[in-house]
VOLO-328717 format. One record per residue (C-alpha): x, y, z; residue in one letter. Coordinates in steps of 0.1 Angstrom, whole numbers, plus 5000, padded with zeros to 4 digits. Example, Ala and Ser with C-alpha at 12.3 -4.5 7.8 and 13.67 -1.06 7.14 Angstrom:
<rs>
512349555078A 513749895071S 
</rs>
This chain:
<rs>
469248164078M 472348074098L 472947804072V 473148064045L 475748254065G 477747934069G 477547864032V 478948214024L 482148154044T 482347794035G 482147853998L 484948114000D 487247874017L 487447663985T 485747833956I 489047973943V 490847633945N 489847543910V 490747893898A 494347903910L 495747793877K 493448043858H 494448323882L 498148253877A 497648303840T 495348603843E 497748793866F 501048653852H 501948543887A 503648223900P 501347953915L 502847983950P 502048353950T 498448293938V 498148043966G 498048333990W 494548413977V 493548103997V 496048124026T 495448494032G 491748444036Y 492348154060S 494848354080L 492548654084A 489748424096M 491948274122A 493348614133A 489948774140V 488248484158I 490048544192P 488248874196V 484848734187T 483748614222A 484648954237W 482849144209A 479648934214V 479749014251G 480349384245R 478049454216F 475649154214G 475548854191A 473049004166T 475049324161R 478349144156I 476648894132Y 475349174110L 478649364111C 480549044102A 478248974072I 478649344061G 482449334063L 482449004044F 480349154016L 482549464014F 485549244010G 483749033983S 482949343963A 486549453965L 487949113956A 485649093925G 487049433913A 490749343920A 493149463893W 496249253902D 497248963923I 498449183952G 495049363954S 493149033952L 495148893981I 494649204002G 490849213995F 490648844004R 492048934038V 489249184043V 486848904034Q 488448674059G 488148934087L 484448934083G 484048564075G 486048454106G 483448604129M 480448454113I 480648094124M 481548144161P 478748394164V 476348164146S 477247884170M 476648114200T 473248214187I 472247854180L 473447724213A 471447984232R 468247914211A 468347534209A 465947334231A 467447104257P 468446774242G 468246904206E 471647084203L 473046804180G 470046834156K 470347204155A 474147194150M 473846944122S 471447174103T 473747464106M 476747244098G 475347204062L 476947534054G 480247444071V 480847134051L 478747164019I 480047514013G 483647414011P 482947093992L 480547253966S 482747563962G 484947393935P 481847303915V 480547653914L 483947803911G 484847583882G 481647673863W 482148043868L 485748033857V 485047833825D 481747993815E 481348333831V 484248513849S 486448453879W 485148783893R 481748633899W 483148393924M 483148703947F 480248903933F 477948603938L 478248663976N 476449003974L 472848903967P 473148603991I 474648814018G 471949084014A 469348814019A 471048694051V 471149054065I 467449114057L 466448774073L 468648844104A 467049184109L 463649024108K 464248704127L 466948764153F 465748884187P 467149214200P 470449184219D 469949134256A 471749364280A 474949214293S 477949294314T 480849304290P 484349194298R 487349414293R 489149364260L 492449194266D 494149424241L 497749314249P 496648944245G 495049034211L 498149204199L 500248894208M 497948614197L 496648724163S 499948854149P 501748554164G 499548304147L 499848484114A 503648514116L 504148144122V 501948044093L 503548304071Y 507048174079G 506047814074V 504447884040T 507148114026V 509947894039G 508447594023G 507947773990E 511647883990Q 512947544001G 514747684032E 513947834066F 516448104070G 516648484072G 513248654073S 511248324073T 512948184103L 512648524121L 508848524114A 508448174128I 510448254159V 508848584165A 505348434160G 506148144184A 507348394211L 504248604207L 501948304210V 504048174240G 503748524256G 500048514252F 499748174269L 501848284298V 499748604302R 496448424298A 497248204328K 497948514350R 495248764343I 491548744353R 489848804319E 492148674291P 491248694254L 490848324254I 489748154286D 492247864290L 490147744319G 487847594293L 490447324287F 490047194322R 486947024310D 488146694296R 485446664270V 485947014257F 489746964255A 489246624237A 486846794212G 489347074204V 492146824199G 490046604176T 488746904157L 492247044152A 493846734138L 490846634116Y 490446994103S 494147014095C 493946724071G 490346754059Y 490147124051F 493847154043G 493446894015S 490547043997M 492747203970F 494246863962L 491246693946M 490546963919P 494346993913L 494646623907Y 491746613882F 493146913864Q 496846833864L 496946453862A 493646393843R 493446703821G 489946793833E 488447143830S 487747353861A 484047273858T 484646903854S 487046893883A 484447063905G 481646823894L 483846523903L 483846643939I 480046643942I 479946293959P 481846443988A 479346723993A 476446473991L 478046234015G 478846504041S 475446664039G 473446344041L 475446184069I 475546504089M 471846504092Q 471946144105V 474846204128A 473346524142G 470246334153R 472246034167L 474546254188V 471446364208D 470646004216R 473845814216F 477445874230P 479146114207P 482545944211G 481245634192L 479845844164I 483046054160V 485345744160L 483245594133A 483345914113G 487145944115I 487545574105S 485445624074V 487345944065G 490745774068V 489445484046T 488345744020G 491645924019F 493645604017L 491345463990A 491745783970F 495445793974A 495845423964A 494345493929Q 496245813920L 499645693907A 498045423886M 495245653872D 492445443888G 488945433872P 486645723878Y 484045513896W 486645403922G 487845763927L 484245883932L 483545613958I 486645723977A 485546093973V 482146003988A 483745824017L 485846134024V 482646344026G 480846084048V 483846094072G 483746464075G 480046474081G 480246214107G 483146384125T 483146764125M 479646854138M 479346574163P 482746674178T 481647044180M 478346944196T 480046724222A 482447004231A 479847274232T 477447064253R 480147014279A 480147384288L 477747584310P 475547834291P 477548134302E 480747994286R 479147894253T 480348214235A 483948164247A 483847794238G 482347864204S 485148114197A 487847854206V 486247594184L 485947834155G 489547944160L 490647584161T 488947494129S 490147804110A 493647784123L 493947414116A 492547454081G 494947734074A 497847534088T 496947234068G 496647424036T 499947594041A 501847274050V 500247054024L 500947323997S 504547314006V 504646934006V 502946913973L 505347163957A 508246953969A 506646633956N 505846783922L 509446893918A 510446523921A 507546323907S 504746323882A 501546493893P 499646173901G 502446033922A 503146373939A 499546413949I 499346053961Q 502346113984Q 500646423998T 497346244004Y 499145984024L 500246264048L 496546374049V 495446024059A 498046024086G 496846354101L 493246244101V 494145914116A 495946074145V 492646244154A 491445904167L 493645954198L 491846254213P 488546124200A 488945824224L 488446074253M 485046184241L 482046014259P 481445664248R 478745584272R 475345724275A 475046004300A 
</rs>
């Protein structure tokens, strides 16, 4: 059931990627503006995650999970009924506010329920939604755009979400009594707007080709707010995010690995369907189908890696996963400018998926397992924030880089240059991954 919840949010991270060109035509809007349908969703997810750990302690994991699914479905219904690009972006933000809470709460529920020594296996099962959702989103989105209507990219969530709510009501245990922390409201009012302002400034400045005026002001204001939050978090007893978690070497290494890998991996998901559509002239459906090897690779290897991480040092598994992912990105990039054969591109796409499946969940498992049970919710919130924020940052930065490259080069060459940056980001994740345990406990 938790997998279904993960699929919901994962799908909506990427399902609109293949529809951006169609939405630009439908609403007579420029492509950079339509890109905020993706960026706005990611920013909202990142903005709401910091409050999740407090909300779980205050109201209980089951209640927050049900509320998150309900808010996500409300946003989905509104997005499907959008009448212009502004309303669609706004309703996607509502979706993101619900979606941002789903994965951290799911990780908390799972960590509390998993038997000793089986956390990796449980995390790998739940992780099917995290990775297969985003990678299969373009397939489903492409078919809906070509054969049905773009509106059904959002209406489709309603029956799935209703099933998730019914199963949760039936299967989840009642919330246990707890002693809630005080909400760090000043910290919340600094961190969430600060993160959003920085990403907004980076995205808009990149689109305009200059970082002056309002964009520079947004970046500076956002950085000051985030800096103020960090200073405050070190001085108060119950901060919104417990920075003491980072004293644990394994947890800190896991967060660093996840941040760098997610930035490149999730940030690049719009590139593949764009390449097949812009450079190869494929339809939205075909572009989505050509990404299936990545979904299969990630799903299959995740099941293997999830079981191995309970028996072998996670550091070795994560290093192998990152290495395969870098190889896949480089192999894909090497074939773009010369219009490589489809079989070669599909092998590279599969390697990208295998790398993601062998990296993301083993990293989260290692980081979560390093914490005592009473800090699992806080740690899960930090990991969820890291993944969402890194993905949003990667999407924003890579969109800007791609726009600049397209202005100077043909689509194949422009996307190739952008993919080389992706490979570099993913490769840098090897550095913190070296700090993950590489010997049996």
